[in-house]
Every structure is written in C-alpha cells, then in structure tokens.
C-alpha positions as CSV (number, residue, x, y, z in Angstrom):
1,X,0.0,0.0,0.0
2,X,2.8,2.4,0.9
3,X,4.7,1.5,-2.3
4,X,1.5,2.2,-4.3
5,X,1.1,5.6,-2.6
6,X,4.7,6.6,-3.3
7,X,4.3,5.5,-6.9
8,X,1.1,7.6,-7.3
9,X,2.8,10.7,-5.8
10,X,5.7,10.3,-8.2
11,X,3.4,10.0,-11.1
12,X,1.5,13.2,-10.0
13,X,4.8,15.1,-9.7
14,X,6.0,13.9,-13.1
15,X,2.6,14.9,-14.7
16,X,2.7,18.3,-13.1
17,X,6.3,18.8,-14.3
18,X,5.3,17.8,-17.9
19,X,2.3,20.1,-17.8
20,X,4.5,23.0,-16.6
21,X,7.0,22.3,-19.4
22,X,4.3,22.3,-22.0
23,X,2.8,25.5,-20.7
24,X,6.1,27.2,-20.8
25,X,7.0,26.0,-24.3
26,X,3.6,26.8,-25.8
27,X,3.6,30.3,-24.3
28,X,7.1,30.9,-25.6
29,X,6.1,29.6,-29.0
30,X,3.1,31.9,-29.3
31,X,5.1,34.9,-28.1
32,X,7.9,34.3,-30.6
33,X,5.6,33.1,-33.4
34,X,2.1,34.6,-33.0
35,X,1.0,33.3,-36.4
36,X,1.5,29.7,-35.2
37,X,-1.1,27.0,-35.5
38,X,-1.3,23.7,-33.6
39,X,0.6,22.2,-36.6
40,X,3.7,24.3,-35.7
41,X,3.6,23.5,-32.0
42,X,3.3,19.9,-32.9
43,X,6.2,20.1,-35.4
44,X,8.5,21.5,-32.8
45,X,7.5,18.9,-30.3
46,X,7.9,15.9,-32.6
47,X,11.3,17.3,-33.7
48,X,12.3,17.5,-30.0
49,X,11.1,13.9,-29.3
50,X,11.9,12.1,-32.6
51,X,14.7,14.1,-34.0
52,X,15.2,14.6,-37.7
53,X,12.3,13.4,-39.8
54,X,14.2,10.8,-41.8
55,X,17.4,8.7,-41.5
56,X,19.9,10.1,-44.0
57,X,21.1,7.4,-46.4
58,X,22.2,9.7,-49.3
59,X,24.5,12.4,-48.0
60,X,25.1,13.9,-51.5
61,X,21.3,14.3,-52.0
62,X,21.0,16.0,-48.6
63,X,24.0,18.3,-49.5
64,X,22.4,19.2,-52.9
65,X,19.2,20.2,-51.1
66,X,21.1,22.3,-48.6
67,X,23.1,23.9,-51.4
68,X,19.9,24.8,-53.3
69,X,18.3,26.2,-50.1
70,X,21.3,28.4,-49.4
71,X,21.5,29.7,-52.9
72,X,17.8,30.5,-53.1
73,X,17.4,32.1,-49.7
74,X,18.4,35.7,-49.2
75,X,19.9,36.7,-45.9
76,X,17.0,39.1,-45.3
77,X,14.6,36.2,-45.6
78,X,16.1,34.4,-42.6
79,X,14.9,34.8,-39.0
80,X,17.3,36.9,-36.9
81,X,18.3,34.1,-34.5
82,X,21.1,31.6,-35.0
83,X,19.5,28.7,-33.1
84,X,16.5,27.8,-31.0
85,X,15.6,24.8,-28.8
86,X,12.8,22.4,-30.0
87,X,9.8,21.4,-28.0
88,X,9.5,21.0,-24.2
89,X,12.8,19.2,-23.5
90,X,15.3,20.9,-25.9
91,X,16.7,17.5,-26.9
92,X,17.3,18.9,-30.4
93,X,18.0,22.4,-31.7
94,X,17.1,24.2,-34.8
95,X,20.2,25.7,-36.3
96,X,19.4,28.5,-38.7
97,X,21.0,28.7,-42.1
98,X,21.9,32.2,-41.1
99,X,24.9,30.7,-39.3
100,X,26.2,29.5,-42.7
101,X,25.3,32.6,-44.6
102,X,27.2,34.8,-42.0
103,X,30.2,32.5,-42.1
104,X,29.9,31.4,-38.5
105,X,29.5,27.7,-39.3
106,X,30.6,26.2,-42.6
107,X,28.1,24.3,-44.7
108,X,30.0,21.1,-44.2
109,X,30.0,21.4,-40.4
110,X,26.3,22.0,-40.3
111,X,25.6,19.2,-42.8
112,X,27.8,16.8,-40.9
113,X,26.1,17.7,-37.6
114,X,22.7,17.2,-39.2
115,X,23.5,13.9,-40.8
116,X,25.0,12.5,-37.6
117,X,22.1,13.7,-35.5
118,X,19.7,12.0,-37.9
119,X,21.6,8.7,-38.0
120,X,23.3,8.2,-34.7
121,X,20.5,8.8,-32.2
122,X,18.2,5.9,-31.3
123,X,14.8,6.9,-32.6
124,X,11.9,6.4,-30.2
125,X,8.9,4.4,-31.3
126,X,5.9,6.2,-32.9
127,X,3.7,4.6,-30.3
128,X,5.7,6.3,-27.5
129,X,5.4,9.6,-29.4
130,X,1.6,9.2,-29.6
131,X,1.5,8.8,-25.8
132,X,3.7,11.9,-25.3
133,X,1.6,13.9,-27.8
134,X,-1.6,13.1,-26.0
135,X,-0.1,14.5,-22.8
136,X,1.1,17.7,-24.6
137,X,-2.2,18.4,-26.5
138,X,-4.2,17.7,-23.4
139,X,-2.3,20.6,-21.7
140,X,-2.7,22.8,-24.8
141,X,-6.5,22.1,-24.7
142,X,-6.6,23.5,-21.2
143,X,-4.5,26.6,-22.1
144,X,-7.2,27.8,-24.6
145,X,-4.7,29.6,-26.8
146,X,-7.2,30.6,-29.4
147,X,-5.2,28.9,-32.2
148,X,-6.8,29.2,-35.7
149,X,-8.2,26.0,-37.1
150,X,-7.5,24.2,-33.9
151,X,-9.9,21.3,-34.2
152,X,-9.1,20.8,-37.9
153,X,-5.4,20.6,-37.0
154,X,-6.0,18.2,-34.2
155,X,-7.9,15.9,-36.5
156,X,-5.2,16.1,-39.1
157,X,-2.5,15.2,-36.6
158,X,-4.6,12.3,-35.4
159,X,-5.0,11.1,-38.9
160,X,-1.2,11.1,-39.4
161,X,-0.6,9.3,-36.2
162,X,-3.3,6.8,-36.9
163,X,-1.3,5.3,-39.8
164,X,1.9,5.3,-37.7
165,X,3.4,8.4,-39.3
166,X,4.4,11.5,-37.3
167,X,6.2,14.0,-39.6
168,X,4.2,17.0,-40.9
169,X,5.1,20.4,-42.4
170,X,4.8,23.9,-40.9
171,X,1.5,25.6,-41.5
172,X,1.2,27.8,-44.6
173,X,0.7,30.8,-42.2
174,X,4.0,30.0,-40.4
175,X,6.0,29.6,-43.5
176,X,4.7,32.8,-45.0
177,X,5.3,34.9,-41.8
178,X,8.6,33.4,-40.7
179,X,10.2,31.6,-43.7
180,X,11.9,28.8,-41.6
181,X,15.2,27.7,-42.9
182,X,17.1,25.5,-40.5
183,X,18.5,22.1,-39.8
184,X,17.8,19.9,-36.7
185,X,20.9,19.0,-34.6
186,X,20.9,16.9,-31.4
187,X,21.7,18.8,-28.2
188,X,24.8,16.8,-27.6
189,X,26.3,17.6,-31.0
190,X,25.0,21.2,-30.9
191,X,26.5,22.0,-27.6
192,X,29.8,20.4,-28.4
193,X,30.4,21.5,-32.0
194,X,28.0,24.3,-33.1
195,X,27.4,26.4,-30.0
196,X,31.2,27.1,-29.4
197,X,31.4,28.6,-32.9
198,X,28.5,30.8,-32.3
199,X,29.9,31.9,-28.9
200,X,33.2,32.6,-30.5
201,X,31.6,34.7,-33.1
202,X,29.5,36.6,-30.6
203,X,32.6,37.3,-28.4
204,X,34.7,38.5,-31.3
205,X,31.9,40.8,-32.5
206,X,30.8,41.9,-29.1
207,X,27.3,40.6,-30.0
208,X,24.6,38.4,-28.6
209,X,24.2,34.7,-29.2
210,X,20.9,35.5,-30.9
211,X,19.0,32.5,-29.5
212,X,15.3,32.5,-30.2
213,X,13.1,32.4,-27.1
C-alpha cells in the first residue's frame, strides 16, 4: 500500500512537471511566433522527441538540397536568430542557415552535424510519441490559446498518427510569416560543436548569441 502511494505521488509530480514544461513551451512559441497554428507547435514537439524526420542514407542528396536552399534564400529572408531549442525538453536544436550565410558555421560542419544527428540517435517508437503527444495536446487544450483551425489541425494530426506516421510540415501561415530555414541537430552535438562557434563569433563581434526564445 505504501509503495503504491509513493508511486502515485511520483506520477503526480511527473505529470505536473510535464504540464509546466508544455505550458512554458507553448507560451514561448506563441510569443515568438504569434502566427503559429497547432501544426507548428506539434512540429517543434515531434522534432524534439523524434529528431530529424528521416534517416539520412544519401549524404550527397542532402547536401544538394542544402546547397539549393542556401542559394535560393536571401539573408534578409532568414529569421534573426542563430538557433532555438525544440519542444518541451530541448533534446534537439534548430540551427538557422543564417549561421552558414554569415560565415559562423561552414556548410560542411552543419551538414555533418545534421547527418550524424539523424543517423546516430536511437529513434523512439511512434507509439511512445503518440502517448507523449496526447499529454502535450491535453495541456494545450486546457490553455485555450485561441489557435486558428485548432480542431481541424487536431484531427489532421490524429489522422497522421493513426497510420503510424508522425512528420508534418509547418503551416502555410507560419511559412509565410517566418520563412523557416534551419537544420535539426541533437543537443549533444549542438552544444559540443556548433554552440562554441556561435559563442566565439559573438565574443569577437561583441554581440549576442541570438537565440530564439
């Protein structure tokens, strides 16, 4: 009986902590990106939980796509930040292509960090992500953020998860307003290899690290 009581208390504490994390993340998301829909909150959360959307088997193809994106994107089109944490736990970071365009990180360094992040981390199961998303969206329901097309987006996300998929795109409104151009890097690789380059740049230029949120 005592063991059951202790377990129940532990679960209540863990649930409260997850709720607080979700509240904080969703509030920061809406402050930084007021045009967000539930799709965009979901995307940041699944990136944080699952990592990159696909394993990378063809490095040259990934490099060609990055080359094209860099060539077709003007510096003024990029968000002002260099990096931002994903989701509620910051297990992964979005590293802006601005870091490459401004010469802070070389294209090869970012590409290598992205590829290793996509391939080296053990990917959680989709079923475990479904459970985590139910917890997250339950908290968002209670927050009543007034997100546009909320029920439509919830139904769409459920339809994706129902066929054991999880990856979706940013909403059209988010893409139009913020023009996201970034690569996902695991926190371990980011903190060890990318962040020191950004910190060195900031120090030499007496500037800020330009982290979103």
